C-alpha positions in Angstrom: 34.9 -44.8 3.0 34.9 -42.2 5.3 31.8 -40.1 5.6 32.4 -36.5 5.1 31.2 -34.0 7.7 28.9 -31.3 7.1 27.7 -28.4 9.2 25.0 -25.9 8.8 25.1 -22.4 10.2 21.4 -20.7 10.9 20.1 -18.3 13.5 17.9 -20.8 14.9 15.4 -23.7 14.3 12.1 -22.2 15.3 9.4 -22.0 13.1 10.0 -20.4 9.8 11.2 -21.2 6.2 14.4 -21.3 6.2 14.5 -23.4 9.5 12.3 -25.9 7.6 14.4 -26.3 4.7 17.6 -26.6 7.1 15.6 -29.6 8.8 14.8 -31.4 5.5 18.0 -31.2 4.2 19.7 -32.3 7.1 17.2 -35.2 7.7 17.9 -36.1 4.2 21.6 -35.5 4.3 22.2 -37.7 7.4 21.9 -40.7 5.8 25.2 -40.2 4.0 27.2 -37.8 5.7 27.7 -36.9 9.4 25.5 -33.8 9.8 25.7 -30.9 12.3 23.7 -27.9 12.8 25.0 -24.9 14.6 22.2 -22.3 16.0 23.4 -18.9 17.0 21.2 -19.0 19.7 19.8 -22.0 21.6 16.3 -23.1 20.5 14.2 -26.5 20.6 13.7 -27.3 17.1 10.0 -26.7 15.9 10.3 -29.1 12.9 11.0 -32.9 13.7 14.5 -33.3 13.4 16.2 -36.7 12.8 18.3 -37.9 16.1 21.4 -38.9 14.2 21.6 -34.9 13.2 24.0 -33.0 15.9 22.7 -29.9 17.0 24.6 -27.1 19.0 24.5 -23.5 19.6 26.9 -20.7 19.9 25.2 -18.6 22.7 22.3 -19.4 25.2 20.1 -16.7 24.4 19.6 -13.8 22.2 20.5 -10.5 23.7 19.4 -7.3 21.5 22.4 -5.1 21.1 21.4 -1.5 22.0 24.8 0.1 20.8 27.5 -0.5 17.9 30.3 -1.7 20.5 28.3 -4.4 22.0 27.1 -5.5 18.5 30.6 -5.7 17.2 31.6 -7.4 20.3 28.7 -10.0 19.6 29.4 -10.6 16.1 33.3 -11.4 17.1 32.3 -13.6 19.7 29.9 -15.6 17.5 32.5 -15.7 14.6 35.0 -17.1 16.9 32.3 -19.7 17.9 31.4 -20.7 14.5 34.9 -21.3 13.7 35.7 -23.6 16.5 32.8 -25.7 15.2 33.5 -25.6 11.5 37.3 -26.5 12.0 36.6 -30.6 12.0 34.3 -30.6 9.2 34.4 -30.8 5.3 32.1 -28.1 4.3 30.0 -25.3 5.7 26.6 -24.3 4.8 25.3 -21.0 6.0 21.5 -19.7 6.0 20.3 -16.3 6.0 22.4 -13.5 5.6 24.3 -12.9 8.9 25.1 -16.6 9.0 26.3 -16.7 5.4 29.0 -14.1 6.4 29.8 -15.9 9.5 30.2 -19.4 7.3 32.2 -17.5 4.8 34.8 -16.2 7.2 34.8 -19.5 9.2 35.7 -21.4 5.7 38.8 -19.5 5.4 40.2 -20.0 8.8 38.9 -23.7 8.7 40.4 -23.9 5.1 37.0 -25.9 3.7 34.5 -24.9 1.3 31.5 -22.8 2.1 28.1 -22.7 0.3 25.5 -20.0 1.1 22.3 -20.2 0.9 20.1 -16.6 0.2 16.6 -16.9 1.3 15.4 -13.5 1.0 14.6 -11.3 -2.2 17.9 -8.7 -1.8 15.9 -5.9 -3.7 13.4 -5.6 -1.4 15.1 -7.1 2.2 15.2 -4.7 5.2 19.0 -5.5 5.9 20.6 -2.1 6.8 23.3 -0.6 4.6 26.0 -2.0 6.5 24.8 -5.6 6.0 24.3 -4.9 2.4 27.6 -3.5 1.8 29.2 -6.6 4.1 27.1 -9.0 1.6 28.5 -7.6 -1.5 32.1 -8.0 -0.3 31.7 -11.4 1.4 29.2 -13.3 -0.9 31.6 -13.5 -3.8 34.3 -15.3 -1.7 32.0 -18.4 -1.2 32.4 -21.0 -3.3 28.7 -21.5 -4.1 25.6 -19.4 -3.7 22.2 -21.0 -3.7 19.3 -18.9 -4.7 15.5 -19.9 -5.1 14.4 -18.1 -8.2 16.1 -17.0 -11.5 15.2 -13.3 -10.6 17.2 -13.7 -7.4 20.1 -14.9 -9.6 20.2 -12.2 -12.1 20.4 -9.8 -8.7 23.7 -11.7 -7.7 25.1 -12.1 -11.3 26.2 -8.2 -11.1 29.0 -9.3 -8.5 29.1 -13.3 -8.4 30.6 -15.0 -10.8 27.9 -17.0 -12.8 29.8 -20.5 -12.3 29.0 -19.5 -8.5 25.7 -19.5 -8.6 22.8 -21.9 -8.6 19.2 -22.0 -8.4 17.7 -24.9 -6.2 13.7 -24.1 -4.9 12.8 -25.3 -1.7 11.7 -28.9 -1.2 8.4 -29.8 0.4 8.6 -31.3 3.8 8.0 -35.4 3.2 7.1 -35.8 7.1 4.4 -32.9 6.0 3.2 -35.0 2.5 2.6 -37.7 4.7 -0.5 -36.0 6.3 -2.1 -35.2 3.2 -5.8 -36.8 3.6 -8.0 -36.6 0.6 -10.9 -37.7 2.5 -10.6 -34.9 5.2 -14.1 -32.9 5.5 -13.4 -29.4 3.8 -14.9 -26.5 5.1 -15.7 -23.1 3.9 -12.1 -21.6 5.3 -9.5 -19.6 3.5 -6.2 -20.0 4.9 -3.4 -18.0 5.3 0.0 -18.8 7.0 2.9 -16.4 7.8 4.8 -14.2 10.0 2.8 -11.3 11.2 5.1 -8.3 9.5 4.0 -5.6 6.9 6.1 -7.7 4.4 3.3 -10.2 4.3 0.6 -7.6 4.1 -2.1 -9.9 5.7 -3.8 -6.6 6.2 -5.0 -6.8 2.6 -6.4 -9.9 2.9 -8.5 -8.9 6.2 -10.0 -5.7 4.4 -10.6 -7.7 1.1 -12.5 -10.6 3.0 -14.3 -8.2 4.8 -15.6 -6.2 1.8 -17.1 -9.2 0.1 -20.1 -11.2 0.9 -18.8 -14.2 2.8 -21.5 -15.9 4.7 -20.7 -19.0 6.1 -17.0 -18.6 5.3 -14.0 -17.9 7.5 -10.7 -16.6 7.4 -7.9 -18.0 9.4 -4.6 -16.2 9.7 -2.0 -18.3 11.7 1.4 -17.3 13.1 2.9 -14.8 15.0 4.8 -11.4 14.9 4.6 -7.7 15.8 1.6 -7.0 13.7 -0.6 -9.1 15.6 -2.1 -6.5 18.0 -2.6 -4.4 14.5 -4.4 -7.3 13.1 -6.9 -7.6 15.8 -7.4 -4.2 16.1 -8.5 -3.8 12.4 -10.6 -7.2 12.5 -12.4 -5.4 15.5 -12.9 -2.3 13.6 -14.4 -4.2 10.5 -16.7 -5.8 13.0 -15.5 -9.7 11.8 -14.6 -11.2 15.1 -16.9 -14.0 14.2 -15.7 -14.5 10.7 -11.8 -13.8 11.0 -9.5 -15.7 13.7 -6.0 -15.3 14.0 -4.6 -18.7 15.4 -0.7 -19.4 16.9 1.7 -21.4 14.9 1.0 -24.9 15.2 2.8 -28.6 14.7 -0.1 -29.9 13.3 -0.6 -27.6 10.3 -1.5 -30.4 7.8 -5.1 -30.1 9.9 -5.3 -26.8 8.1 -4.2 -27.4 4.9 -6.6 -30.7 4.9 -9.7 -28.6 5.6 -9.4 -25.4 3.9 -11.1 -24.8 0.9 -8.7 -21.8 -0.2 -5.4 -20.6 0.5 -4.2 -17.0 -0.1 -0.7 -15.1 0.0 -0.7 -11.5 -0.2 3.0 -10.5 0.3 4.4 -7.6 -0.9 7.6 -9.7 -1.8 9.1 -13.1 -1.0 11.9 -15.3 -1.4 10.5 -18.6 -2.0 6.8 -19.0 -0.1 7.1 -22.2 1.7 3.4 -21.8 2.5 2.3 -21.5 -0.9 3.9 -24.7 -2.2 2.8 -26.8 0.8 -0.9 -25.8 0.4 -0.5 -26.6 -3.4 0.9 -30.0 -2.5 -1.8 -30.6 -0.4 -4.4 -29.7 -3.2 -5.5 -26.3 -2.1 -6.7 -24.0 -4.8 -4.5 -21.0 -4.2 -4.5 -17.2 -4.6 -1.3 -15.2 -4.8 0.0 -11.7 -5.5 2.3 -11.8 -8.5 5.1 -10.6 -6.1 8.7 -10.6 -6.4 9.9 -13.4 -6.2 8.5 -17.0 -6.0 4.6 -17.0 -6.8 5.1 -16.8 -10.5 7.7 -19.5 -10.7 5.3 -21.4 -9.0 1.9 -20.6 -10.3 0.8 -20.3 -14.0 -2.4 -18.1 -13.7 -5.8 -19.9 -14.2 -4.0 -23.3 -14.5 -2.6 -24.3 -11.1 -3.8 -21.3 -9.1 -4.7 -17.6 -9.6 -2.0 -14.6 -9.3 -3.3 -10.9 -8.7 -1.3 -7.7 -8.9 0.7 -6.9 -5.7 -1.5 -4.6 -3.3 -4.6 -4.9 -5.5 -7.2 -5.0 -2.9 -10.0 -5.4 -5.9 -7.9 -7.8 -7.7 -7.6 -10.1 -4.6 -11.6 -9.4 -4.0 -12.3 -10.8 -7.4 -10.2 -13.9 -7.1 -11.9 -14.5 -3.9 -15.0 -14.1 -4.9 -14.2 -16.4 -8.1 -12.9 -19.5 -6.1 -15.4 -19.3 -3.3 -18.6 -19.1 -5.8 -16.7 -22.2 -8.6 -16.5 -25.6 -7.0 -15.5 -26.8 -10.6 -12.6 -24.4 -10.7 -11.4 -25.1 -7.4 -11.5 -28.7 -8.5 -9.3 -28.0 -11.5 -6.8 -25.7 -9.9 -6.5 -28.6 -6.9 -5.6 -31.0 -9.1 -3.1 -28.8 -11.1 -1.5 -27.7 -8.1 -0.7 -31.3 -6.5 0.9 -32.3 -9.9 3.0 -29.2 -10.5 4.6 -29.2 -6.9 5.9 -32.8 -7.6 9.2 -31.5 -9.1 9.7 -30.2 -5.2 10.2 -33.4 -4.1 12.5 -33.8 -1.3 15.1 -36.2 -3.0 15.1 -34.4 -6.2 16.0 -31.3 -4.4 18.3 -32.8 -2.0 20.3 -34.6 -4.9 21.1 -31.3 -6.4 22.5 -30.1 -3.0 24.6 -33.4 -2.9 26.0 -33.0 -6.2 27.5 -29.5 -5.1 28.6 -30.6 -1.8 30.3 -33.7 -3.3 31.9 -31.7 -6.2 33.5 -29.1 -3.5 34.7 -31.5 -0.9 36.2 -33.8 -3.4 37.9 -30.7 -5.1 39.1 -29.6 -1.6 40.5 -33.1 -0.9 42.8 -32.6 -4.2 
């Protein structure tokens, strides 16, 4: 039987949640499909990509478009390039807003089914009015829209038919899980990982940690982004240079999960936080803001983690103090966290994708 050909469209394969999920799915699906990933811009993959997965790109470098004319020209160029790649495939799968729109247009030209995957919370996304307008006009034209939580599904239900929407959470990277080491020496470390942006609200964690007794404890903040200097300035202002450390992104993040005693997520909003489920799968006791959306789908308060109200510094401080001083609670949350993330096994998640892919491809054949 001839193998079906699927193509993913994504801006890049640099470090990030959507990039990790595409890599995980491609590595899993390449066993039964011919899989190709199209990056909008040429970047070296940050995560391990199976050698059998074909990798292409539309444009060598990213250029910021300073005016509408150049921006429109760039979008036309990208759409034409995407169409040239998809014409010989059986299905196209878009990840992130821009690529979702490109995938839908390309699917119409190539006359193949299209799946799009929304990776953000649309209620809080920073997309401008133009992209919000385009999203509402194009997304209903796709064959299936994959979202990560029921709250996001409810949002899209307003203008997309129920039978086109499907909730599939993110899988946990099996390669990462191989690095879990229960014998690794734990240290008095509070860990957080994520893009240095206002959305992630790392400043809240910096201020909360600085405001509580933390002898012999350190806060590690791992990532990169536009807020990096602002974090450094705040840490300096609070005179916490020795106890709060900012580290660059790393391919050996498992070492940080293995040695941390606590993981904290302080976001104002999320899509489905990969770092949180990764930390829980390593058995790291987790504290998270109860932000829309994701954390309340993952954490049951006081059972497999702790939740606090969004942007509530006092609530965060209380949770930090409680976990830092209660080893027994950390043990309970650790064990329950590992058990609760078993449902995010890559084979279980990939099988849901395979069912949708096969249904669409076979219906298109007839």
